[in-house]
C-alpha positions as CSV (number, residue, x, y, z in Angstrom):
1,M,68.6,-0.8,-24.3
2,S,66.5,-0.8,-21.2
3,R,62.7,-0.7,-21.4
4,A,60.0,1.4,-19.6
5,V,56.3,2.0,-19.2
6,L,55.5,5.6,-20.2
7,C,52.8,7.5,-18.3
8,L,51.5,10.8,-19.4
9,V,51.3,13.0,-16.3
10,E,48.9,16.1,-16.2
11,L,49.6,18.9,-13.8
12,D,46.8,20.8,-11.9
13,N,47.9,24.1,-10.4
14,G,51.4,22.9,-10.4
15,E,50.7,19.6,-8.8
16,I,50.1,16.1,-10.1
17,A,46.4,15.8,-11.0
18,T,44.5,13.2,-9.1
19,A,43.5,11.3,-12.3
20,S,47.1,11.0,-13.3
21,K,47.9,9.6,-9.9
22,R,45.5,6.8,-10.6
23,A,47.1,6.3,-14.1
24,L,50.6,6.0,-12.4
25,A,49.1,3.3,-10.0
26,V,48.1,1.1,-13.1
27,A,51.3,2.0,-15.0
28,R,53.5,1.0,-12.0
29,S,51.6,-2.3,-11.5
30,L,52.6,-3.0,-15.2
31,A,56.2,-1.8,-14.7
32,V,56.9,-4.1,-11.7
33,A,54.9,-7.2,-12.6
34,P,57.0,-10.2,-13.5
35,S,54.9,-11.1,-16.4
36,L,56.0,-7.8,-18.1
37,A,59.4,-9.5,-18.6
38,A,58.4,-10.9,-22.0
39,A,56.7,-7.7,-23.3
40,P,58.1,-6.4,-26.6
41,S,58.3,-2.7,-27.1
42,L,57.3,-0.2,-29.7
43,A,61.0,-0.1,-30.7
44,A,60.5,-3.7,-31.6
45,D,63.4,-5.9,-30.9
46,G,61.8,-8.3,-28.4
47,W,63.8,-7.5,-25.4
48,P,62.0,-7.5,-22.0
49,S,61.1,-4.4,-19.9
50,D,63.4,-3.6,-17.1
51,G,60.5,-2.5,-14.9
52,A,61.2,1.3,-15.2
53,L,58.3,3.7,-15.0
54,A,58.9,7.0,-16.9
55,A,56.6,9.9,-16.3
56,V,56.1,12.2,-19.3
57,V,55.3,16.0,-18.5
58,F,54.4,18.5,-21.3
59,G,54.2,22.3,-20.7
60,A,56.5,22.5,-17.7
61,S,58.4,25.8,-17.8
62,G,61.8,25.0,-16.5
63,A,62.2,22.3,-13.7
64,L,59.3,21.1,-11.8
65,A,59.0,21.9,-8.1
66,D,60.8,19.6,-5.7
67,S,57.3,18.6,-4.2
68,V,56.2,17.3,-7.6
69,T,59.3,15.2,-8.3
70,A,59.1,13.9,-4.8
71,D,55.5,13.0,-5.3
72,L,56.3,11.2,-8.6
73,T,58.9,9.1,-6.7
74,R,56.4,8.3,-4.1
75,H,54.2,6.9,-7.0
76,G,56.9,4.6,-8.2
77,V,58.3,6.9,-11.0
78,T,61.9,6.2,-11.7
79,E,62.6,8.6,-14.4
80,L,61.0,11.9,-15.6
81,W,60.8,13.2,-19.2
82,L,60.0,16.9,-19.8
83,V,58.8,17.4,-23.3
84,S,59.4,20.6,-25.3
85,A,59.3,21.7,-28.9
86,D,59.4,24.8,-31.0
87,G,56.1,26.6,-30.9
88,L,54.6,24.2,-28.3
89,T,53.5,26.4,-25.4
90,G,50.3,24.7,-24.2
91,Y,47.9,21.8,-24.9
92,A,48.1,20.6,-28.5
93,P,46.5,17.1,-28.8
94,V,48.2,16.1,-32.2
95,A,51.5,17.7,-31.0
96,W,51.5,15.8,-27.8
97,A,50.7,12.5,-29.6
98,R,53.4,13.3,-32.1
99,A,56.0,13.8,-29.3
100,L,54.8,10.6,-27.5
101,E,55.2,8.7,-30.9
102,Q,58.8,9.9,-31.0
103,L,59.6,9.3,-27.3
104,A,58.1,5.8,-27.3
105,P,60.9,4.2,-29.5
106,E,63.5,6.5,-28.0
107,R,62.6,5.0,-24.5
108,A,61.7,1.6,-25.8
109,A,58.2,1.8,-24.4
110,T,56.3,-1.4,-23.7
111,A,53.2,0.6,-22.9
112,V,51.9,4.2,-23.0
113,I,49.3,5.1,-20.4
114,A,47.3,8.2,-19.6
115,A,44.4,9.2,-17.5
116,A,40.9,9.1,-19.1
117,T,40.6,12.9,-18.9
118,D,39.6,14.9,-21.8
119,H,43.3,15.6,-22.6
120,G,44.5,12.1,-22.0
121,S,41.7,10.3,-24.0
122,E,42.3,12.8,-26.9
123,V,46.0,12.5,-27.1
124,L,45.9,8.6,-26.8
125,A,43.4,8.5,-29.7
126,H,45.7,10.5,-31.8
127,L,48.7,8.4,-30.8
128,G,46.8,5.3,-31.8
129,A,46.0,6.8,-35.1
130,L,49.6,7.8,-35.7
131,T,51.1,4.4,-34.7
132,G,48.2,2.2,-36.1
133,L,48.0,0.5,-32.6
134,P,44.7,-0.1,-30.8
135,V,43.8,2.0,-27.8
136,A,41.8,0.5,-24.7
137,A,39.9,3.1,-22.8
138,N,38.8,3.4,-19.2
139,C,41.0,0.6,-17.9
140,V,41.0,-0.1,-14.1
141,A,43.7,-2.8,-14.3
142,A,46.1,-4.4,-16.9
143,A,48.7,-7.0,-17.1
144,W,51.0,-8.6,-19.8
145,T,49.9,-12.2,-20.2
146,G,53.1,-13.4,-21.7
147,D,51.6,-14.7,-25.0
148,G,51.4,-11.6,-27.2
149,T,48.3,-10.1,-25.4
150,W,47.4,-7.7,-22.6
151,Q,44.7,-8.7,-20.1
152,L,42.5,-5.8,-19.2
153,V,39.7,-4.9,-16.8
154,R,37.8,-1.8,-17.9
155,H,34.7,0.2,-17.5
156,R,31.9,-0.2,-19.9
157,W,28.3,1.3,-20.2
158,A,29.3,4.4,-18.4
159,G,30.9,2.6,-15.6
160,S,27.8,0.4,-14.8
161,L,29.8,-2.8,-15.5
162,L,33.4,-4.1,-15.6
163,E,34.6,-5.9,-18.7
164,E,37.5,-8.4,-18.8
165,A,39.2,-8.2,-22.3
166,L,42.3,-9.1,-24.1
167,L,44.3,-6.6,-26.2
168,E,46.7,-7.8,-28.9
169,A,49.3,-5.2,-29.4
170,P,53.2,-5.0,-29.4
171,C,52.7,-1.8,-27.2
172,A,49.7,-1.3,-25.1
173,L,48.0,2.2,-25.4
174,L,45.7,2.6,-22.4
175,T,43.6,5.2,-20.7
176,V,42.8,4.8,-16.9
177,A,39.3,5.4,-15.6
178,A,39.0,8.3,-13.3
179,D,38.0,6.1,-10.3
180,A,40.4,3.3,-10.9
181,D,41.7,1.8,-7.6
182,A,45.5,1.4,-7.1
183,G,45.1,-1.6,-4.8
184,D,43.0,-3.3,-7.6
185,A,45.5,-2.6,-10.2
186,A,48.4,-4.1,-8.3
187,A,46.4,-7.1,-7.2
188,F,45.2,-7.9,-10.7
189,S,48.8,-7.8,-12.0
190,D,50.0,-10.0,-9.2
191,T,47.2,-12.5,-10.2
192,V,47.9,-12.6,-13.8
193,A,51.8,-12.8,-13.1
194,G,51.1,-15.9,-10.8
195,D,49.1,-17.5,-13.6
196,A,51.8,-17.0,-16.2
197,S,54.4,-19.8,-16.5
198,G,58.0,-19.5,-17.2
199,L,58.2,-15.8,-17.4
200,G,60.6,-15.1,-14.6
201,S,61.6,-11.8,-13.4
202,P,62.9,-8.9,-15.5
203,A,66.5,-9.3,-14.3
204,A,66.3,-13.0,-14.9
205,A,65.2,-12.4,-18.5
206,G,68.6,-11.1,-19.3
207,D,68.3,-7.3,-19.2
208,A,71.0,-6.0,-16.8
209,A,69.5,-2.5,-16.4
210,A,68.3,-1.7,-12.8
211,L,65.2,0.2,-11.9
212,D,67.2,3.3,-11.0
213,A,69.4,3.3,-14.2
214,T,69.8,6.5,-15.8
215,P,67.6,6.8,-18.9
216,P,69.2,7.3,-22.3
217,G,69.9,10.8,-23.3
218,A,67.6,12.8,-25.6
219,G,69.0,16.3,-26.2
220,P,70.2,17.9,-23.0
221,E,72.3,16.0,-20.4
222,V,70.2,14.1,-17.8
223,I,70.0,15.9,-14.4
224,T,68.7,14.8,-11.1
225,A,66.0,16.5,-9.1
226,A,64.8,15.2,-5.6
227,G,66.8,12.0,-6.6
228,L,64.9,11.5,-9.8
229,P,66.6,11.5,-13.3
230,V,65.2,14.2,-15.4
231,T,65.6,14.4,-19.2
232,T,64.4,17.1,-21.5
233,F,63.1,15.6,-24.8
234,T,62.8,17.9,-27.8
235,A,60.1,16.7,-30.2
236,S,60.2,17.4,-33.9
237,L,56.9,18.9,-34.9
238,D,55.6,20.5,-38.2
239,E,53.1,23.2,-38.6
240,A,50.2,20.7,-39.0
241,D,51.0,19.2,-35.6
242,L,50.3,22.6,-34.0
243,R,47.2,23.5,-36.1
244,V,44.9,22.5,-33.1
245,R,45.9,23.8,-29.8
246,A,44.4,25.4,-26.7
247,T,44.7,29.2,-26.3
248,E,43.4,29.3,-22.7
249,S,43.0,26.8,-19.9
250,A,41.1,26.9,-16.7
251,E,44.4,27.5,-14.7
252,Q,45.5,30.2,-17.1
253,G,42.1,32.0,-16.7
254,G,42.6,31.9,-12.9
255,G,40.2,29.0,-12.3
256,M,40.4,25.4,-11.8
257,S,39.5,22.2,-13.7
258,L,36.0,20.7,-13.3
259,A,37.6,17.3,-13.7
260,T,40.1,17.7,-10.9
261,A,38.2,20.0,-8.4
262,R,37.7,18.8,-4.8
263,V,34.3,20.6,-4.6
264,V,31.7,20.8,-7.4
265,I,28.4,22.7,-7.1
266,G,26.1,21.4,-9.7
267,G,23.1,23.2,-11.2
268,G,20.2,21.7,-13.2
269,R,16.9,22.7,-14.6
270,G,15.6,23.7,-11.2
271,V,18.1,26.6,-11.1
272,G,15.5,28.4,-13.3
273,G,17.7,30.2,-15.6
274,P,21.2,31.9,-16.3
275,E,20.6,34.3,-13.4
276,G,20.0,31.5,-10.9
277,F,23.6,30.5,-11.0
278,A,24.9,33.5,-9.1
279,A,24.2,31.9,-5.8
280,L,25.9,28.6,-6.9
281,E,28.9,30.6,-8.0
282,E,29.1,32.3,-4.7
283,L,28.9,29.0,-2.8
284,A,31.5,27.4,-5.1
285,S,33.9,30.3,-4.3
286,L,33.4,30.0,-0.5
287,L,34.1,26.3,-0.7
288,G,37.1,26.5,-3.2
289,G,35.2,24.7,-5.8
290,V,33.7,25.1,-9.3
291,V,30.3,25.0,-10.9
292,G,29.1,22.1,-12.9
293,V,25.8,21.6,-14.7
294,S,23.5,19.2,-16.3
295,R,23.0,18.6,-19.9
296,V,19.7,20.4,-20.0
297,V,21.4,23.6,-18.8
298,T,23.9,23.5,-21.6
299,S,21.1,22.6,-24.2
300,Q,19.2,25.7,-23.0
301,G,22.3,27.8,-23.4
302,W,22.4,28.9,-19.9
303,R,26.0,27.7,-19.3
304,P,28.9,26.5,-21.6
305,H,29.3,22.9,-22.5
306,R,32.7,22.7,-20.8
307,Q,30.8,22.8,-17.4
308,Q,28.6,19.8,-18.2
309,V,28.8,16.8,-15.8
310,G,27.8,13.5,-17.3
311,Q,28.4,10.8,-19.9
312,T,28.6,13.3,-22.6
313,G,30.3,15.9,-20.6
314,T,33.1,15.7,-17.9
315,K,33.3,12.9,-15.5
316,I,34.2,14.2,-12.0
317,S,35.4,12.6,-8.8
318,P,35.4,15.4,-6.2
319,E,35.3,15.0,-2.3
320,L,31.9,16.7,-2.5
321,Y,29.4,17.0,-5.2
322,L,26.4,19.4,-4.2
323,A,23.7,18.9,-6.9
324,C,21.1,21.5,-6.9
325,G,17.8,21.2,-8.9
326,I,19.2,18.2,-10.8
327,S,16.9,15.2,-11.3
328,G,19.7,12.7,-11.8
329,A,19.2,11.0,-15.0
330,I,21.4,8.0,-15.6
331,Q,23.6,10.0,-18.0
332,H,24.3,12.5,-15.5
333,M,24.9,10.0,-12.7
334,A,27.5,8.3,-15.0
335,G,29.5,11.6,-14.8
336,C,29.4,12.0,-10.9
337,Q,29.2,8.5,-9.5
338,S,32.9,8.7,-8.5
339,A,32.2,11.5,-6.1
340,K,33.2,10.6,-2.6
341,H,30.0,12.4,-1.2
342,I,26.9,13.5,-3.0
343,V,24.5,16.0,-1.5
344,A,21.2,16.7,-3.4
345,V,18.9,19.6,-3.0
346,N,15.6,19.2,-4.7
347,T,11.9,19.9,-4.3
348,D,10.9,16.4,-5.5
349,P,11.6,13.7,-3.1
350,D,11.2,11.1,-5.8
351,A,13.9,12.5,-8.1
352,P,16.3,9.7,-9.1
353,I,19.2,11.5,-7.5
354,M,17.7,11.6,-4.1
355,S,18.2,7.8,-3.7
356,R,21.8,7.9,-4.9
357,A,22.8,10.9,-2.7
358,D,24.6,10.4,0.6
359,Y,22.4,13.3,2.1
360,A,19.2,14.7,0.5
361,V,17.6,18.1,1.3
362,I,14.0,18.4,0.2
363,G,13.5,22.0,-0.4
364,D,13.8,24.9,-2.6
365,L,17.4,25.6,-3.7
366,N,16.6,29.4,-3.8
367,E,16.1,29.2,0.0
368,V,18.6,26.5,0.9
369,I,21.6,27.8,-1.0
370,P,21.4,31.5,0.3
371,A,21.0,30.0,3.9
372,L,24.0,27.8,3.4
373,V,26.0,30.7,2.1
374,A,25.1,32.9,5.0
375,A,26.0,30.1,7.6
376,I,29.4,29.6,5.9
377,R,30.0,33.4,5.9
378,A,29.0,33.6,9.6
379,A,31.2,30.6,10.5
380,S,34.2,32.2,8.6
381,G,33.7,35.5,10.3
382,Q,33.7,33.8,13.8
383,V,37.0,32.0,12.8
384,A,38.6,35.2,11.7
385,A,37.5,37.0,14.8
386,T,38.8,34.2,17.0
387,K,42.2,34.4,15.2
388,E,42.4,38.2,15.6
389,A,41.7,37.9,19.3
390,A,44.1,35.1,19.8
391,G,46.8,37.3,18.0
């Protein structure tokens, strides 16, 4: 049987989540690395991987959009597995882990990889408990060394340093850091592969399956969507597997995920109280973003914990993080350091976040934010008027 690297792919508003794309990059670097040729699988007969990368998607009602399957192909995916089960209608961590436990030997997985999101980290932790295999978290690169171990580079101490480590496991269970770099993952695998001796290529190892081989069936017949083989896998679950499950998600509630939002408007102690977030909500709405908060805000009960950004909250990597009235303690910066651009608004020029921000506004957020909202609304009105005149 051919071998594959499995990658749990999360969807965000019907598209591949950015964090999952980073996980796919690391997974692909494993799937194509020559050193993977000697990797045994969870199914356990010692045959090498054929280099296939299998994306696993839960909760997809019917077929995925062609744009999603095309995007998966662009990220190196060679086959897609849609997981379903009786009673499984949304996120259920134990059920998802149980399904992966069953799919891994079915597909002869050499590794199971997920993004280090709340869902990905929780599911891989349960999978480790179910299989008895170790889980390595927050990896940025990984490669099979050929001697029974996996060589890893991963974030430690809230991302403040990189650790090189060895993982001894017949099947690697890895979560990929939110800011893992695709180029670094590929380069690292190439380096390890070059250092490994006598491993050869997957084809030379004696497995005749090609990268585009049709995966083994699991339930319904394999179909093809946008050139990608798609198989529906029906997991066998019991009542205990479904005991813990989400009844509502940000997407179902009409919002978007804090972890995947392109714009995050952050509020801290300086907002002053629950009523002070109205202006931040308005600004987030205008910019197509969401509101995030510091730990002190949730501790005061002003906003729910699910909006907390930081080491003990959600790690974000938006294009823009606008931090309002946030001092920038190290625990908070650990959650937002992957933002492409940080803009800080604070009355204290010596606040730690001011030195970490790309742009800093020294001023009262109760004056700055309303002025910014007014300017955006005025600009939007001018654009609308111009379009109306042109039409």
